[in-house]
Residue, then its C-alpha position, 0 to 999 in steps of 0.5 A: m619416221i613411223k616406229l616399227k613394231e618388233v616382229p615376235p618369235f615363233k614356234d613354228e611355221r602355222e604359228e607364223s602363217s597365223f600371226w601374218d593373216e592377222h597382221d599388217v606387214t607394213e607395221y613391222f617392216d619398212m616397204q620403202k627398203a624392200k626389193p624385188v626377189r625372183f624366186s627362179n627354182l620354184k617348181k609350180t605345184t601340180k595336180s594329176i588329172s583324168l582326161r578322156l581322148p579318142v585313142d586315135m587323138i592320143e596315137e597323133l599326139k604321141v607322133k607329133a610329141n616322138a618327132m619333136d623329142v618330148p613326152y607326149q603329155s609334155l606336148i600336150k601340156m605345151f598345147l593346153t599353155n599356148a592355148l591358154k595364152i591365146a584365148 
């Protein structure tokens, strides 16, 4: 059995992040005992973009979105997500 190193105490997250950038986690934790976890409540980071669309296209999107009872920007995201899946 491999002797695992002890994780040092950290002053803050920045110091901890810097430590793990330079050290191998397998020297500190028994990865055979690791269990998969799911962080279901995490939200993806988003970024605002500016997108120029023809006015008639925006109006058509708004009509379709209204029929589906969703905001038109959410409908655009749904369309983009589907397009990326099939691309």
